[in-house]
N, CA, C and O atoms as a GROMACS GRO file, in nm:
protein
  424
    1MET      N    1   0.081  -0.118   0.000
    1MET     CA    2   0.000   0.000   0.000
    1MET      C    3   0.087   0.126   0.000
    1MET      O    4   0.054   0.226  -0.065
    2GLY      N    5   0.199   0.121   0.074
    2GLY     CA    6   0.290   0.235   0.077
    2GLY      C    7   0.347   0.264  -0.060
    2GLY      O    8   0.363   0.380  -0.100
    3ALA      N    9   0.378   0.156  -0.132
    3ALA     CA   10   0.432   0.174  -0.266
    3ALA      C   11   0.326   0.233  -0.358
    3ALA      O   12   0.357   0.314  -0.445
    4HIS      N   13   0.203   0.194  -0.338
    4HIS     CA   14   0.092   0.247  -0.418
    4HIS      C   15   0.074   0.396  -0.390
    4HIS      O   16   0.050   0.473  -0.483
    5LEU      N   17   0.083   0.437  -0.262
    5LEU     CA   18   0.071   0.579  -0.227
    5LEU      C   19   0.185   0.658  -0.288
    5LEU      O   20   0.165   0.768  -0.340
    6ARG      N   21   0.305   0.601  -0.282
    6ARG     CA   22   0.420   0.671  -0.340
    6ARG      C   23   0.404   0.685  -0.491
    6ARG      O   24   0.437   0.789  -0.548
    7SER      N   25   0.357   0.583  -0.554
    7SER     CA   26   0.338   0.592  -0.699
    7SER      C   27   0.228   0.692  -0.733
    7SER      O   28   0.238   0.762  -0.834
    8ASP      N   29   0.123   0.702  -0.650
    8ASP     CA   30   0.019   0.803  -0.670
    8ASP      C   31   0.077   0.943  -0.656
    8ASP      O   32   0.043   1.033  -0.733
    9VAL      N   33   0.164   0.962  -0.557
    9VAL     CA   34   0.228   1.092  -0.535
    9VAL      C   35   0.317   1.125  -0.654
    9VAL      O   36   0.317   1.239  -0.702
   10VAL      N   37   0.392   1.027  -0.701
   10VAL     CA   38   0.480   1.049  -0.816
   10VAL      C   39   0.397   1.084  -0.940
   10VAL      O   40   0.430   1.177  -1.013
   11VAL      N   41   0.290   1.011  -0.962
   11VAL     CA   42   0.203   1.037  -1.077
   11VAL      C   43   0.140   1.175  -1.063
   11VAL      O   44   0.136   1.251  -1.159
   12SER      N   45   0.091   1.206  -0.944
   12SER     CA   46   0.030   1.337  -0.920
   12SER      C   47   0.131   1.448  -0.943
   12SER      O   48   0.100   1.550  -1.004
   13THR      N   49   0.252   1.428  -0.894
   13THR     CA   50   0.358   1.528  -0.912
   13THR      C   51   0.391   1.542  -1.061
   13THR      O   52   0.406   1.654  -1.110
   14LEU      N   53   0.401   1.432  -1.132
   14LEU     CA   54   0.429   1.437  -1.275
   14LEU      C   55   0.317   1.506  -1.352
   14LEU      O   56   0.343   1.582  -1.445
   15VAL      N   57   0.193   1.480  -1.313
   15VAL     CA   58   0.078   1.546  -1.377
   15VAL      C   59   0.085   1.696  -1.351
   15VAL      O   60   0.063   1.776  -1.442
   16THR      N   61   0.115   1.734  -1.227
   16THR     CA   62   0.126   1.876  -1.192
   16THR      C   63   0.238   1.942  -1.272
   16THR      O   64   0.220   2.051  -1.327
   17ILE      N   65   0.353   1.875  -1.279
   17ILE     CA   66   0.467   1.929  -1.355
   17ILE      C   67   0.430   1.942  -1.503
   17ILE      O   68   0.459   2.043  -1.566
   18THR      N   69   0.367   1.840  -1.557
   18THR     CA   70   0.326   1.842  -1.698
   18THR      C   71   0.227   1.955  -1.724
   18THR      O   72   0.236   2.025  -1.825
   19THR      N   73   0.131   1.972  -1.633
   19THR     CA   74   0.032   2.080  -1.646
   19THR      C   75   0.101   2.215  -1.643
   19THR      O   76   0.070   2.303  -1.724
   20LYS      N   77   0.194   2.232  -1.550
   20LYS     CA   78   0.265   2.361  -1.540
   20LYS      C   79   0.350   2.385  -1.664
   20LYS      O   80   0.356   2.497  -1.714
   21ILE      N   81   0.414   2.281  -1.714
   21ILE     CA   82   0.494   2.295  -1.837
   21ILE      C   83   0.403   2.334  -1.953
   21ILE      O   84   0.439   2.422  -2.032
   22ASP      N   85   0.287   2.270  -1.965
   22ASP     CA   86   0.192   2.304  -2.071
   22ASP      C   87   0.145   2.449  -2.060
   22ASP      O   88   0.135   2.520  -2.160
   23MET      N   89   0.117   2.493  -1.936
   23MET     CA   90   0.073   2.632  -1.915
   23MET      C   91   0.186   2.729  -1.951
   23MET      O   92   0.161   2.832  -2.014
   24MET      N   93   0.309   2.696  -1.911
   24MET     CA   94   0.422   2.783  -1.944
   24MET      C   95   0.443   2.786  -2.095
   24MET      O   96   0.472   2.892  -2.151
   25ASP      N   97   0.429   2.672  -2.160
   25ASP     CA   98   0.444   2.666  -2.304
   25ASP      C   99   0.337   2.750  -2.373
   25ASP      O  100   0.365   2.821  -2.469
   26THR      N  101   0.214   2.742  -2.322
   26THR     CA  102   0.105   2.823  -2.377
   26THR      C  103   0.134   2.971  -2.360
   26THR      O  104   0.117   3.049  -2.454
   27ARG      N  105   0.179   3.010  -2.241
   27ARG     CA  106   0.211   3.152  -2.217
   27ARG      C  107   0.326   3.197  -2.306
   27ARG      O  108   0.324   3.307  -2.360
   28LEU      N  109   0.428   3.112  -2.320
   28LEU     CA  110   0.540   3.148  -2.406
   28LEU      C  111   0.496   3.162  -2.552
   28LEU      O  112   0.539   3.253  -2.622
   29THR      N  113   0.410   3.072  -2.596
   29THR     CA  114   0.358   3.079  -2.733
   29THR      C  115   0.277   3.206  -2.753
   29THR      O  116   0.292   3.275  -2.854
   30GLN      N  117   0.191   3.237  -2.657
   30GLN     CA  118   0.111   3.360  -2.666
   30GLN      C  119   0.202   3.483  -2.663
   30GLN      O  120   0.180   3.579  -2.737
   31GLY      N  121   0.303   3.478  -2.578
   31GLY     CA  122   0.397   3.590  -2.572
   31GLY      C  123   0.472   3.606  -2.703
   31GLY      O  124   0.494   3.718  -2.749
   32GLN      N  125   0.511   3.495  -2.763
   32GLN     CA  126   0.579   3.499  -2.892
   32GLN      C  127   0.489   3.560  -2.999
   32GLN      O  128   0.533   3.640  -3.080
   33VAL      N  129   0.362   3.521  -2.999
   33VAL     CA  130   0.265   3.577  -3.095
   33VAL      C  131   0.252   3.728  -3.075
   33VAL      O  132   0.253   3.804  -3.171
   34ARG      N  133   0.240   3.770  -2.948
   34ARG     CA  134   0.229   3.914  -2.920
   34ARG      C  135   0.355   3.988  -2.964
   34ARG      O  136   0.347   4.098  -3.020
   35LEU      N  137   0.471   3.928  -2.940
   35LEU     CA  138   0.596   3.991  -2.984
   35LEU      C  139   0.601   4.004  -3.136
   35LEU      O  140   0.643   4.107  -3.189
   36GLU      N  141   0.559   3.898  -3.205
   36GLU     CA  142   0.558   3.903  -3.352
   36GLU      C  143   0.461   4.008  -3.403
   36GLU      O  144   0.490   4.078  -3.499
   37GLN      N  145   0.345   4.018  -3.339
   37GLN     CA  146   0.247   4.121  -3.379
   37GLN      C  147   0.304   4.260  -3.352
   37GLN      O  148   0.289   4.351  -3.434
   38GLY      N  149   0.367   4.275  -3.236
   38GLY     CA  150   0.428   4.405  -3.204
   38GLY      C  151   0.538   4.440  -3.302
   38GLY      O  152   0.550   4.555  -3.344
   39GLN      N  153   0.618   4.340  -3.339
   39GLN     CA  154   0.724   4.365  -3.436
   39GLN      C  155   0.665   4.404  -3.571
   39GLN      O  156   0.717   4.493  -3.639
   40ALA      N  157   0.557   4.338  -3.610
   40ALA     CA  158   0.491   4.373  -3.738
   40ALA      C  159   0.440   4.517  -3.734
   40ALA      O  160   0.455   4.591  -3.831
   41ARG      N  161   0.381   4.556  -3.620
   41ARG     CA  162   0.333   4.696  -3.607
   41ARG      C  163   0.450   4.793  -3.613
   41ARG      O  164   0.440   4.898  -3.677
   42LEU      N  165   0.560   4.759  -3.548
   42LEU     CA  166   0.677   4.846  -3.551
   42LEU      C  167   0.733   4.858  -3.693
   42LEU      O  168   0.772   4.967  -3.735
   43GLU      N  169   0.736   4.747  -3.766
   43GLU     CA  170   0.785   4.751  -3.903
   43GLU      C  171   0.694   4.836  -3.991
   43GLU      O  172   0.742   4.909  -4.077
   44GLN      N  173   0.563   4.826  -3.970
   44GLN     CA  174   0.469   4.909  -4.046
   44GLN      C  175   0.490   5.056  -4.011
   44GLN      O  176   0.490   5.143  -4.099
   45GLY      N  177   0.507   5.084  -3.882
   45GLY     CA  178   0.532   5.222  -3.840
   45GLY      C  179   0.661   5.275  -3.899
   45GLY      O  180   0.668   5.390  -3.942
   46LEU      N  181   0.764   5.191  -3.902
   46LEU     CA  182   0.892   5.232  -3.960
   46LEU      C  183   0.876   5.260  -4.109
   46LEU      O  184   0.933   5.356  -4.161
   47ALA      N  185   0.800   5.176  -4.178
   47ALA     CA  186   0.777   5.198  -4.321
   47ALA      C  187   0.705   5.331  -4.344
   47ALA      O  188   0.739   5.406  -4.435
   48ARG      N  189   0.605   5.360  -4.259
   48ARG     CA  190   0.534   5.489  -4.271
   48ARG      C  191   0.629   5.605  -4.244
   48ARG      O  192   0.625   5.706  -4.314
   49LEU      N  193   0.714   5.590  -4.143
   49LEU     CA  194   0.810   5.697  -4.112
   49LEU      C  195   0.907   5.718  -4.228
   49LEU      O  196   0.942   5.832  -4.259
   50GLU      N  197   0.950   5.610  -4.290
   50GLU     CA  198   1.041   5.623  -4.404
   50GLU      C  199   0.971   5.694  -4.520
   50GLU      O  200   1.032   5.775  -4.589
   51GLN      N  201   0.844   5.662  -4.542
   51GLN     CA  202   0.768   5.732  -4.647
   51GLN      C  203   0.754   5.880  -4.613
   51GLN      O  204   0.774   5.966  -4.699
   52ASP      N  205   0.721   5.908  -4.488
   52ASP     CA  206   0.707   6.048  -4.445
   52ASP      C  207   0.840   6.122  -4.460
   52ASP      O  208   0.843   6.237  -4.501
   53GLN      N  209   0.949   6.054  -4.427
   53GLN     CA  210   1.081   6.115  -4.439
   53GLN      C  211   1.111   6.148  -4.586
   53GLN      O  212   1.165   6.254  -4.616
   54ALA      N  213   1.075   6.057  -4.676
   54ALA     CA  214   1.096   6.082  -4.818
   54ALA      C  215   1.015   6.202  -4.865
   54ALA      O  216   1.064   6.286  -4.941
   55VAL      N  217   0.891   6.211  -4.818
   55VAL     CA  218   0.806   6.325  -4.853
   55VAL      C  219   0.866   6.454  -4.799
   55VAL      O  220   0.870   6.556  -4.867
   56LEU      N  221   0.914   6.448  -4.674
   56LEU     CA  222   0.974   6.567  -4.614
   56LEU      C  223   1.099   6.610  -4.690
   56LEU      O  224   1.123   6.729  -4.708
   57LYS      N  225   1.180   6.513  -4.733
   57LYS     CA  226   1.300   6.548  -4.809
   57LYS      C  227   1.261   6.617  -4.939
   57LYS      O  228   1.325   6.715  -4.980
   58THR      N  229   1.156   6.567  -5.004
   58THR     CA  230   1.109   6.631  -5.127
   58THR      C  231   1.059   6.772  -5.097
   58THR      O  232   1.089   6.866  -5.170
   59ASP      N  233   0.982   6.785  -4.989
   59ASP     CA  234   0.930   6.917  -4.951
   59ASP      C  235   1.043   7.014  -4.919
   59ASP      O  236   1.038   7.131  -4.958
   60VAL      N  237   1.145   6.967  -4.849
   60VAL     CA  238   1.259   7.052  -4.815
   60VAL      C  239   1.331   7.096  -4.942
   60VAL      O  240   1.370   7.213  -4.955
   61ALA      N  241   1.349   7.004  -5.036
   61ALA     CA  242   1.414   7.039  -5.162
   61ALA      C  243   1.333   7.145  -5.236
   61ALA      O  244   1.388   7.240  -5.291
   62GLU      N  245   1.201   7.128  -5.238
   62GLU     CA  246   1.114   7.226  -5.304
   62GLU      C  247   1.122   7.361  -5.233
   62GLU      O  248   1.126   7.466  -5.298
   63LEU      N  249   1.124   7.358  -5.100
   63LEU     CA  250   1.134   7.483  -5.025
   63LEU      C  251   1.267   7.554  -5.052
   63LEU      O  252   1.271   7.676  -5.063
   64LYS      N  253   1.374   7.477  -5.063
   64LYS     CA  254   1.504   7.537  -5.094
   64LYS      C  255   1.501   7.603  -5.231
   64LYS      O  256   1.556   7.712  -5.250
   65THR      N  257   1.436   7.537  -5.325
   65THR     CA  258   1.422   7.596  -5.459
   65THR      C  259   1.339   7.724  -5.452
   65THR      O  260   1.375   7.825  -5.513
   66ASP      N  261   1.230   7.720  -5.376
   66ASP     CA  262   1.146   7.839  -5.360
   66ASP      C  263   1.222   7.953  -5.295
   66ASP      O  264   1.209   8.068  -5.336
   67VAL      N  265   1.303   7.922  -5.194
   67VAL     CA  266   1.382   8.025  -5.126
   67VAL      C  267   1.482   8.087  -5.223
   67VAL      O  268   1.501   8.208  -5.225
   68ALA      N  269   1.545   8.003  -5.305
   68ALA     CA  270   1.640   8.055  -5.403
   68ALA      C  271   1.569   8.147  -5.502
   68ALA      O  272   1.621   8.253  -5.537
   69GLU      N  273   1.450   8.106  -5.547
   69GLU     CA  274   1.372   8.191  -5.638
   69GLU      C  275   1.332   8.322  -5.572
   69GLU      O  276   1.338   8.428  -5.634
   70LEU      N  277   1.293   8.314  -5.445
   70LEU     CA  278   1.255   8.436  -5.373
   70LEU      C  279   1.374   8.529  -5.358
   70LEU      O  280   1.360   8.651  -5.370
   71LYS      N  281   1.491   8.474  -5.331
   71LYS     CA  282   1.611   8.558  -5.320
   71LYS      C  283   1.638   8.629  -5.452
   71LYS      O  284   1.674   8.747  -5.454
   72THR      N  285   1.621   8.556  -5.562
   72THR     CA  286   1.639   8.617  -5.694
   72THR      C  287   1.535   8.727  -5.716
   72THR      O  288   1.568   8.836  -5.763
   73ASP      N  289   1.410   8.697  -5.681
   73ASP     CA  290   1.303   8.797  -5.696
   73ASP      C  291   1.330   8.920  -5.611
   73ASP      O  292   1.308   9.032  -5.656
   74VAL      N  293   1.376   8.901  -5.488
   74VAL     CA  294   1.406   9.014  -5.400
   74VAL      C  295   1.518   9.098  -5.459
   74VAL      O  296   1.512   9.221  -5.456
   75ALA      N  297   1.620   9.032  -5.512
   75ALA     CA  298   1.731   9.106  -5.574
   75ALA      C  299   1.680   9.188  -5.693
   75ALA      O  300   1.719   9.303  -5.711
   76GLU      N  301   1.594   9.127  -5.774
   76GLU     CA  302   1.537   9.199  -5.889
   76GLU      C  303   1.451   9.316  -5.843
   76GLU      O  304   1.456   9.424  -5.902
   77LEU      N  305   1.373   9.295  -5.737
   77LEU     CA  306   1.290   9.404  -5.684
   77LEU      C  307   1.377   9.518  -5.631
   77LEU      O  308   1.344   9.635  -5.651
   78LYS      N  309   1.486   9.485  -5.564
   78LYS     CA  310   1.576   9.590  -5.514
   78LYS      C  311   1.635   9.669  -5.629
   78LYS      O  312   1.646   9.792  -5.622
   79THR      N  313   1.672   9.599  -5.734
   79THR     CA  314   1.725   9.668  -5.852
   79THR      C  315   1.618   9.757  -5.913
   79THR      O  316   1.644   9.872  -5.949
   80GLY      N  317   1.497   9.702  -5.925
   80GLY     CA  318   1.385   9.782  -5.979
   80GLY      C  319   1.354   9.902  -5.892
   80GLY      O  320   1.326  10.010  -5.943
   81MET      N  321   1.359   9.884  -5.760
   81MET     CA  322   1.333   9.996  -5.669
   81MET      C  323   1.440  10.104  -5.683
   81MET      O  324   1.409  10.223  -5.677
   82ALA      N  325   1.564  10.064  -5.703
   82ALA     CA  326   1.671  10.162  -5.721
   82ALA      C  327   1.646  10.243  -5.848
   82ALA      O  328   1.668  10.364  -5.850
   83VAL      N  329   1.602  10.176  -5.954
   83VAL     CA  330   1.571  10.245  -6.080
   83VAL      C  331   1.455  10.342  -6.058
   83VAL      O  332   1.460  10.455  -6.106
   84VAL      N  333   1.352  10.298  -5.987
   84VAL     CA  334   1.237  10.384  -5.959
   84VAL      C  335   1.280  10.506  -5.879
   84VAL      O  336   1.240  10.618  -5.909
   85VAL      N  337   1.363  10.485  -5.777
   85VAL     CA  338   1.410  10.598  -5.696
   85VAL      C  339   1.487  10.696  -5.783
   85VAL      O  340   1.468  10.817  -5.772
   86ASP      N  341   1.574  10.644  -5.869
   86ASP     CA  342   1.649  10.732  -5.960
   86ASP      C  343   1.554  10.807  -6.053
   86ASP      O  344   1.570  10.926  -6.076
   87ASN      N  345   1.455  10.736  -6.106
   87ASN     CA  346   1.359  10.799  -6.197
   87ASN      C  347   1.275  10.903  -6.126
   87ASN      O  348   1.243  11.006  -6.186
   88VAL      N  349   1.238  10.880  -6.002
   88VAL     CA  350   1.161  10.979  -5.927
   88VAL      C  351   1.244  11.106  -5.910
   88VAL      O  352   1.193  11.217  -5.924
   89GLY      N  353   1.373  11.088  -5.882
   89GLY     CA  354   1.460  11.206  -5.870
   89GLY      C  355   1.469  11.282  -6.001
   89GLY      O  356   1.461  11.405  -6.002
   90LEU      N  357   1.484  11.210  -6.112
   90LEU     CA  358   1.490  11.274  -6.243
   90LEU      C  359   1.358  11.343  -6.277
   90LEU      O  360   1.357  11.455  -6.327
   91LEU      N  361   1.246  11.275  -6.249
   91LEU     CA  362   1.115  11.335  -6.275
   91LEU      C  363   1.095  11.460  -6.192
   91LEU      O  364   1.037  11.558  -6.239
   92ASN      N  365   1.141  11.459  -6.069
   92ASN     CA  366   1.129  11.575  -5.981
   92ASN      C  367   1.208  11.693  -6.039
   92ASN      O  368   1.160  11.806  -6.040
   93CYS      N  369   1.329  11.664  -6.087
   93CYS     CA  370   1.409  11.771  -6.148
   93CYS      C  371   1.340  11.827  -6.273
   93CYS      O  372   1.332  11.948  -6.292
   94LYS      N  373   1.289  11.736  -6.357
   94LYS     CA  374   1.222  11.779  -6.480
   94LYS      C  375   1.095  11.858  -6.448
   94LYS      O  376   1.064  11.956  -6.515
   95MET      N  377   1.022  11.814  -6.344
   95MET     CA  378   0.901  11.885  -6.306
   95MET      C  379   0.936  12.026  -6.256
   95MET      O  380   0.868  12.122  -6.288
   96ASN      N  381   1.042  12.037  -6.178
   96ASN     CA  382   1.083  12.169  -6.129
   96ASN      C  383   1.124  12.260  -6.244
   96ASN      O  384   1.091  12.379  -6.244
   97LYS      N  385   1.195  12.204  -6.342
   97LYS     CA  386   1.234  12.283  -6.459
   97LYS      C  387   1.110  12.329  -6.536
   97LYS      O  388   1.102  12.444  -6.579
   98LEU      N  389   1.015  12.238  -6.552
   98LEU     CA  390   0.893  12.270  -6.624
   98LEU      C  391   0.814  12.379  -6.550
   98LEU      O  392   0.765  12.473  -6.612
   99LEU      N  393   0.804  12.363  -6.419
   99LEU     CA  394   0.732  12.464  -6.340
   99LEU      C  395   0.803  12.599  -6.347
   99LEU      O  396   0.739  12.703  -6.355
  100ALA      N  397   0.935  12.595  -6.343
  100ALA     CA  398   1.011  12.720  -6.353
  100ALA      C  399   0.991  12.782  -6.490
  100ALA      O  400   0.977  12.904  -6.502
  101HIS      N  401   0.991  12.700  -6.593
  101HIS     CA  402   0.971  12.748  -6.729
  101HIS      C  403   0.833  12.810  -6.746
  101HIS      O  404   0.814  12.907  -6.820
  102MET      N  405   0.734  12.751  -6.674
  102MET     CA  406   0.598  12.802  -6.682
  102MET      C  407   0.579  12.922  -6.589
  102MET      O  408   0.476  12.989  -6.593
  103GLY      N  409   0.677  12.946  -6.507
  103GLY     CA  410   0.667  13.059  -6.417
  103GLY      C  411   0.592  13.027  -6.290
  103GLY      O  412   0.549  13.118  -6.218
  104VAL      N  413   0.575  12.902  -6.262
  104VAL     CA  414   0.507  12.862  -6.139
  104VAL      C  415   0.614  12.813  -6.042
  104VAL      O  416   0.694  12.725  -6.075
  105ALA      N  417   0.615  12.871  -5.925
  105ALA     CA  418   0.715  12.829  -5.826
  105ALA      C  419   0.653  12.726  -5.733
  105ALA      O  420   0.534  12.729  -5.704
  106GLU      N  421   0.736  12.638  -5.688
  106GLU     CA  422   0.689  12.532  -5.598
  106GLU      C  423   0.682  12.578  -5.457
  106GLU      O  424   0.644  12.500  -5.369
   0.00000   0.00000   0.00000
């Protein structure tokens, strides 16, 4: 009878160990699945970030081109403004001469 009790204890212990191993295996498998899903989400996020980065690089290149064009436009406007200022001075002189010729003083 003692041997029978010991064998029952051994069997019970083995069943408990097997059950715990199965539960640990299940948890490890579930954890592995969650890790793989998380990795897939991270890879998708990384792909989106790479796409966004490519778009940003294109936008930055376009902005640099726009800035260069604006600098050229500003330089042209400054040149045009200098011509206008010179012309205003010349027109003022001509107007004064005309007024003097007409006998009208300013």
